[in-house]
N, C-alpha and C positions, 0 to 999 in steps of 0.2 A: 061873524062869517062862519058858515058851516063847512065842514070838510069830511071826507070819508077816510077812515082808518081801516087798513087791511092787515090782518095778522097772518103770517105765513110760517110754515114749519117744514122740517125734515125729521124723519124718525130713524134714519139709518145713514151712515156715511156713504153707502153705496148709491144713494139717491143724488149725490152731487154730480152735476154735469159741468166739468171744468170749462172756464172761459178761455179764449185765445190768450196764449202766453204773451206777456209784455216784458221786454228787456228792462232790467234795472229796477224792477219793482220789488219791494220787500216790506215786511212788517218789523218794526223796531220797538221793543218793549219800552214803554215810558210811564209805567204806573208810578214811578218815583219822581216824575216831573210834572206835577199838577199845573204849573204855569204853561207848559207846552200843550197839555191836554185842553186847558181852557182856551188858549189862543186858537188852536185848530178848530175846536167846537164852535167858537164864535165866528170864525171865518167861513166855515162850512154852512152854518145855520143862517147867517145874515141874509143871503138872497131869498131864503125860504120863510123868513119870519119865525124861526125857531125860538123857543123860550130861552135857550141858552144865551142868546144875545143880551138879554136884559137881567140875567141872574145877578143877585147881590153877592157880595163876598161870603155872607153867611150861607146862602143857598149853595154856592160852590163848595163850601166846606162840607155841607151835608151830602152833596153828591160824592165827594171824594171819600167820605166815610162809609159809603154803602158797602155792606158785607159782600165779599166775593167779586168786587170790581177789579177788572184787569184792563189795561189800556195799551194800545200800540199806535205808533205813528206809521202811516203809510208813507214810504219813501219812494221816490222815483229818481234814480241816479243820485242818491244820498240827500235829496232835497225833500223835506217834509211837505207832503201834498194831501194828506188825508188823516182820518182818525177812525180807529176801530176800538170800541169799548165793549166788553162782555161782562155779564154778571153770571157767575157760577153759582147756581142754586140747585144742588143735586136733587134729582138726577138730570136736570136740564141745564142748558146754557142759553142765555138770551144774548143775542147781539143787540146791545143797548144803543150804541151809536155806530153808524156806518156812513161815511161820506168823504167826498173830495172837496178841496178848496176850489173856488170858481175857476181859477186859472188852470187847473188840472183837468177840468171837465172837457170832454171832447178829444182827449189825447189817445183814446182807445185802450185805457188801462182798467176801467171799472170792472169788467168781467173777470179779469185776472186777480184784481184786488179782492173781489168778493170770494173767488175761489180760495185764495190764501186765508181769508178770514174764516171761512167755513171749515177748512181743514184745521185751522188753529182751534176753533170751537170744539170740534170732535176730539182733538187730542189734548184738550186742556187738562183732563184727568181721565182715569178709567171709569167706566160705568155710565158715560153720558148716553141718555136714551132719546133725547130730543134737542134740536137746535132750532130756535125760533126768533122772530123779530116782528116788529110792526113798522109799517110805512103808511104814508098818507098822501092825499092829493096836495098837501102843502110841500111835499118833498119834490126833488127833481122828477120830471115826467118819465125819465128812463129808469127810476128806482124799481118800481114793481116789475116791469118787464125784465130787468136784470135778475131780480130774485127768482122769477119764474123760469127764466132761461137756465139758471144754475140748478134747478130742481126743487125749489121751494114750492109748496102748494098752499093756497089760502084755506084757512079753516074758520075764519070769522071776519066779518066786516061790520062796521058801525058808523053811524053818522055822529059827528061831534060838533060842538060849536059853543 
């Protein structure tokens, strides 16, 4: 099955267009909790057929060993409802994983969560020159519109399969 992957970027924190604020939403650092990272990634990816769902223990170990990897749980009223992973690769930061678990989709929090994630990416360290990520037609249909609404712009698309 072929799909389209779209790469998007921001080159300045001033490009961020914040989403509507949502009460009770926060990012909780969980880089030291790989079991929670794995659980959230699987729950988020399952409806979309993400590779994370079928990773072996060895593949997960390799993921957690990636240099510069940082992870946060998205919480809504203290309940883990999503995941943000970033890879710090100076001078850039890649938002490596971004998503909500199925039962959190449609609550009106995605724009605010992405706003928090982008702010976190820009403040991860000094000297960040670009924040980027990729999405695809295998992701939630609102993913790309959310990224664009927050100020990301596409710089490359490719057909994959």
